[in-house]
A tleap script that builds the chain and sets N, CA, C and O, in Angstrom:
source leaprc.protein.ff14SB
mol = sequence {
  NMET ASP ASN GLU HIE VAL LYS GLY ALA ALA
  ASP LYS VAL SER GLY ALA VAL LYS GLU GLY
  VAL GLY LYS ALA THR GLY ASP ALA SER LEU
  GLU ALA LYS GLY LYS ILE ASP THR ALA LYS
  GLY GLN ALA ARG GLU ALA LEU GLY ASP ALA
  LYS ASP ALA MET LYS LYS PRO CASN
}
set mol.1.N position { -1.984 1.651 2.155 }
set mol.1.CA position { -2.392 2.541 1.087 }
set mol.1.C position { -3.135 3.709 1.723 }
set mol.1.O position { -4.118 3.525 2.441 }
set mol.2.N position { -2.650 4.902 1.446 }
set mol.2.CA position { -3.287 6.078 2.038 }
set mol.2.C position { -4.282 6.716 1.061 }
set mol.2.O position { -4.521 6.216 -0.038 }
set mol.3.N position { -4.840 7.819 1.499 }
set mol.3.CA position { -5.869 8.513 0.741 }
set mol.3.C position { -5.372 8.970 -0.628 }
set mol.3.O position { -6.118 8.905 -1.604 }
set mol.4.N position { -4.125 9.431 -0.716 }
set mol.4.CA position { -3.587 9.904 -1.992 }
set mol.4.C position { -3.504 8.772 -3.013 }
set mol.4.O position { -3.761 8.981 -4.199 }
set mol.5.N position { -3.146 7.578 -2.553 }
set mol.5.CA position { -3.086 6.437 -3.462 }
set mol.5.C position { -4.480 6.103 -4.017 }
set mol.5.O position { -4.630 5.813 -5.204 }
set mol.6.N position { -5.478 6.147 -3.156 }
set mol.6.CA position { -6.841 5.831 -3.576 }
set mol.6.C position { -7.343 6.875 -4.569 }
set mol.6.O position { -7.893 6.531 -5.616 }
set mol.7.N position { -7.152 8.148 -4.236 }
set mol.7.CA position { -7.581 9.217 -5.142 }
set mol.7.C position { -6.830 9.138 -6.465 }
set mol.7.O position { -7.410 9.354 -7.529 }
set mol.8.N position { -5.546 8.831 -6.395 }
set mol.8.CA position { -4.745 8.715 -7.607 }
set mol.8.C position { -5.238 7.599 -8.506 }
set mol.8.O position { -5.349 7.772 -9.719 }
set mol.9.N position { -5.533 6.460 -7.912 }
set mol.9.CA position { -6.030 5.330 -8.695 }
set mol.9.C position { -7.382 5.663 -9.334 }
set mol.9.O position { -7.637 5.308 -10.485 }
set mol.10.N position { -8.234 6.340 -8.583 }
set mol.10.CA position { -9.547 6.723 -9.113 }
set mol.10.C position { -9.392 7.704 -10.274 }
set mol.10.O position { -10.088 7.588 -11.283 }
set mol.11.N position { -8.483 8.666 -10.134 }
set mol.11.CA position { -8.254 9.625 -11.210 }
set mol.11.C position { -7.708 8.929 -12.458 }
set mol.11.O position { -8.091 9.266 -13.578 }
set mol.12.N position { -6.815 7.960 -12.262 }
set mol.12.CA position { -6.255 7.252 -13.408 }
set mol.12.C position { -7.336 6.459 -14.143 }
set mol.12.O position { -7.366 6.447 -15.374 }
set mol.13.N position { -8.211 5.807 -13.406 }
set mol.13.CA position { -9.292 5.032 -14.033 }
set mol.13.C position { -10.243 5.980 -14.765 }
set mol.13.O position { -10.614 5.735 -15.913 }
set mol.14.N position { -10.630 7.055 -14.095 }
set mol.14.CA position { -11.521 8.032 -14.705 }
set mol.14.C position { -10.900 8.605 -15.979 }
set mol.14.O position { -11.576 8.762 -16.996 }
set mol.15.N position { -9.619 8.910 -15.910 }
set mol.15.CA position { -8.924 9.455 -17.069 }
set mol.15.C position { -8.868 8.478 -18.219 }
set mol.15.O position { -9.054 8.857 -19.375 }
set mol.16.N position { -8.613 7.222 -17.907 }
set mol.16.CA position { -8.548 6.201 -18.955 }
set mol.16.C position { -9.898 6.032 -19.639 }
set mol.16.O position { -9.962 5.859 -20.856 }
set mol.17.N position { -10.976 6.082 -18.863 }
set mol.17.CA position { -12.321 5.952 -19.430 }
set mol.17.C position { -12.620 7.155 -20.329 }
set mol.17.O position { -13.082 6.990 -21.458 }
set mol.18.N position { -12.357 8.360 -19.826 }
set mol.18.CA position { -12.607 9.562 -20.629 }
set mol.18.C position { -11.790 9.536 -21.917 }
set mol.18.O position { -12.299 9.845 -22.995 }
set mol.19.N position { -10.530 9.167 -21.791 }
set mol.19.CA position { -9.667 9.120 -22.963 }
set mol.19.C position { -10.191 8.114 -23.989 }
set mol.19.O position { -10.231 8.405 -25.184 }
set mol.20.N position { -10.590 6.941 -23.522 }
set mol.20.CA position { -11.119 5.915 -24.416 }
set mol.20.C position { -12.402 6.346 -25.106 }
set mol.20.O position { -12.565 6.140 -26.308 }
set mol.21.N position { -13.311 6.944 -24.348 }
set mol.21.CA position { -14.570 7.409 -24.924 }
set mol.21.C position { -14.289 8.542 -25.914 }
set mol.21.O position { -14.898 8.611 -26.981 }
set mol.22.N position { -13.363 9.426 -25.549 }
set mol.22.CA position { -13.008 10.517 -26.457 }
set mol.22.C position { -12.442 10.006 -27.772 }
set mol.22.O position { -12.781 10.516 -28.840 }
set mol.23.N position { -11.583 9.005 -27.693 }
set mol.23.CA position { -11.029 8.413 -28.919 }
set mol.23.C position { -12.122 7.744 -29.743 }
set mol.23.O position { -12.170 7.897 -30.964 }
set mol.24.N position { -12.997 7.004 -29.072 }
set mol.24.CA position { -14.038 6.254 -29.772 }
set mol.24.C position { -15.048 7.169 -30.459 }
set mol.24.O position { -15.568 6.842 -31.526 }
set mol.25.N position { -15.318 8.306 -29.846 }
set mol.25.CA position { -16.324 9.211 -30.397 }
set mol.25.C position { -15.714 10.337 -31.224 }
set mol.25.O position { -16.437 11.117 -31.845 }
set mol.26.N position { -14.391 10.422 -31.233 }
set mol.26.CA position { -13.737 11.495 -31.982 }
set mol.26.C position { -13.781 12.828 -31.257 }
set mol.26.O position { -13.601 13.877 -31.875 }
set mol.27.N position { -14.017 12.798 -29.964 }
set mol.27.CA position { -14.097 14.019 -29.151 }
set mol.27.C position { -12.713 14.325 -28.586 }
set mol.27.O position { -12.315 13.763 -27.565 }
set mol.28.N position { -11.988 15.210 -29.248 }
set mol.28.CA position { -10.618 15.534 -28.842 }
set mol.28.C position { -10.570 16.189 -27.469 }
set mol.28.O position { -9.620 15.984 -26.714 }
set mol.29.N position { -11.577 16.966 -27.148 }
set mol.29.CA position { -11.625 17.636 -25.851 }
set mol.29.C position { -11.744 16.621 -24.713 }
set mol.29.O position { -11.035 16.726 -23.711 }
set mol.30.N position { -12.626 15.653 -24.862 }
set mol.30.CA position { -12.800 14.624 -23.839 }
set mol.30.C position { -11.544 13.765 -23.721 }
set mol.30.O position { -11.144 13.387 -22.620 }
set mol.31.N position { -10.934 13.466 -24.843 }
set mol.31.CA position { -9.697 12.690 -24.842 }
set mol.31.C position { -8.601 13.445 -24.082 }
set mol.31.O position { -7.861 12.846 -23.302 }
set mol.32.N position { -8.498 14.754 -24.309 }
set mol.32.CA position { -7.495 15.569 -23.617 }
set mol.32.C position { -7.776 15.619 -22.119 }
set mol.32.O position { -6.854 15.534 -21.308 }
set mol.33.N position { -9.054 15.758 -21.752 }
set mol.33.CA position { -9.414 15.766 -20.332 }
set mol.33.C position { -9.039 14.440 -19.681 }
set mol.33.O position { -8.603 14.411 -18.530 }
set mol.34.N position { -9.207 13.349 -20.411 }
set mol.34.CA position { -8.835 12.041 -19.897 }
set mol.34.C position { -7.344 11.939 -19.652 }
set mol.34.O position { -6.909 11.388 -18.640 }
set mol.35.N position { -6.562 12.470 -20.577 }
set mol.35.CA position { -5.107 12.450 -20.404 }
set mol.35.C position { -4.695 13.285 -19.200 }
set mol.35.O position { -3.777 12.916 -18.468 }
set mol.36.N position { -5.373 14.409 -18.996 }
set mol.36.CA position { -5.079 15.265 -17.837 }
set mol.36.C position { -5.414 14.537 -16.543 }
set mol.36.O position { -4.632 14.562 -15.593 }
set mol.37.N position { -6.579 13.887 -16.502 }
set mol.37.CA position { -6.966 13.143 -15.301 }
set mol.37.C position { -5.988 12.008 -15.009 }
set mol.37.O position { -5.657 11.752 -13.851 }
set mol.38.N position { -5.530 11.333 -16.053 }
set mol.38.CA position { -4.567 10.249 -15.879 }
set mol.38.C position { -3.265 10.794 -15.289 }
set mol.38.O position { -2.698 10.203 -14.370 }
set mol.39.N position { -2.802 11.910 -15.818 }
set mol.39.CA position { -1.575 12.528 -15.301 }
set mol.39.C position { -1.761 12.983 -13.855 }
set mol.39.O position { -0.857 12.849 -13.031 }
set mol.40.N position { -2.937 13.519 -13.561 }
set mol.40.CA position { -3.234 13.948 -12.184 }
set mol.40.C position { -3.213 12.742 -11.245 }
set mol.40.O position { -2.704 12.831 -10.128 }
set mol.41.N position { -3.759 11.630 -11.694 }
set mol.41.CA position { -3.748 10.407 -10.886 }
set mol.41.C position { -2.341 9.905 -10.634 }
set mol.41.O position { -2.025 9.467 -9.528 }
set mol.42.N position { -1.497 9.963 -11.646 }
set mol.42.CA position { -0.109 9.538 -11.478 }
set mol.42.C position { 0.612 10.449 -10.486 }
set mol.42.O position { 1.416 9.983 -9.678 }
set mol.43.N position { 0.323 11.745 -10.550 }
set mol.43.CA position { 0.948 12.690 -9.623 }
set mol.43.C position { 0.488 12.430 -8.186 }
set mol.43.O position { 1.293 12.473 -7.256 }
set mol.44.N position { -0.799 12.161 -8.010 }
set mol.44.CA position { -1.306 11.863 -6.665 }
set mol.44.C position { -0.681 10.598 -6.102 }
set mol.44.O position { -0.344 10.538 -4.919 }
set mol.45.N position { -0.528 9.586 -6.950 }
set mol.45.CA position { 0.099 8.352 -6.480 }
set mol.45.C position { 1.556 8.606 -6.091 }
set mol.45.O position { 2.046 8.048 -5.109 }
set mol.46.N position { 2.241 9.441 -6.855 }
set mol.46.CA position { 3.622 9.784 -6.518 }
set mol.46.C position { 3.679 10.529 -5.191 }
set mol.46.O position { 4.589 10.312 -4.392 }
set mol.47.N position { 2.708 11.406 -4.958 }
set mol.47.CA position { 2.635 12.119 -3.677 }
set mol.47.C position { 2.403 11.124 -2.540 }
set mol.47.O position { 3.008 11.240 -1.474 }
set mol.48.N position { 1.535 10.160 -2.769 }
set mol.48.CA position { 1.295 9.123 -1.757 }
set mol.48.C position { 2.544 8.314 -1.483 }
set mol.48.O position { 2.825 7.972 -0.334 }
set mol.49.N position { 3.304 8.003 -2.536 }
set mol.49.CA position { 4.568 7.276 -2.351 }
set mol.49.C position { 5.549 8.096 -1.527 }
set mol.49.O position { 6.238 7.561 -0.658 }
set mol.50.N position { 5.611 9.397 -1.801 }
set mol.50.CA position { 6.513 10.267 -1.058 }
set mol.50.C position { 6.107 10.343 0.412 }
set mol.50.O position { 6.960 10.323 1.299 }
set mol.51.N position { 4.808 10.429 0.662 }
set mol.51.CA position { 4.327 10.460 2.047 }
set mol.51.C position { 4.680 9.158 2.763 }
set mol.51.O position { 5.110 9.169 3.916 }
set mol.52.N position { 4.493 8.031 2.060 }
set mol.52.CA position { 4.834 6.735 2.645 }
set mol.52.C position { 6.325 6.654 2.977 }
set mol.52.O position { 6.711 6.147 4.030 }
set mol.53.N position { 7.146 7.158 2.072 }
set mol.53.CA position { 8.597 7.113 2.291 }
set mol.53.C position { 9.001 7.944 3.504 }
set mol.53.O position { 9.933 7.588 4.226 }
set mol.54.N position { 8.299 9.050 3.725 }
set mol.54.CA position { 8.620 9.900 4.875 }
set mol.54.C position { 8.185 9.269 6.194 }
set mol.54.O position { 8.775 9.543 7.239 }
set mol.55.N position { 7.165 8.434 6.148 }
set mol.55.CA position { 6.648 7.798 7.353 }
set mol.55.C position { 7.533 6.656 7.828 }
set mol.55.O position { 7.596 6.383 9.027 }
set mol.56.N position { 8.222 5.981 6.902 }
set mol.56.CA position { 9.027 4.820 7.252 }
set mol.56.C position { 10.345 5.249 7.901 }
set mol.56.O position { 11.038 6.132 7.396 }
set mol.57.N position { 10.678 4.615 9.020 }
set mol.57.CA position { 11.959 4.941 9.647 }
set mol.57.C position { 13.114 4.372 8.831 }
set mol.57.O position { 12.982 3.331 8.188 }
set mol.58.N position { 14.239 5.064 8.867 }
set mol.58.CA position { 15.423 4.605 8.117 }
set mol.58.C position { 16.163 3.530 8.843 }
set mol.58.O position { 17.178 3.038 8.350 }
savepdb mol mol.pdb
quit
């Protein structure tokens, strides 16, 4: 697991927490920020997967 995977996982967790708190409190802005962080985390994990795929010999 490389750095991108770790950062991606952290962003996804952070996003899920923000989204949940935003829903619970009715804060649409916080909920939207959570969704953005979750998407950013998924993108980072995909980047980490791509880096891993490039490192492996065929």
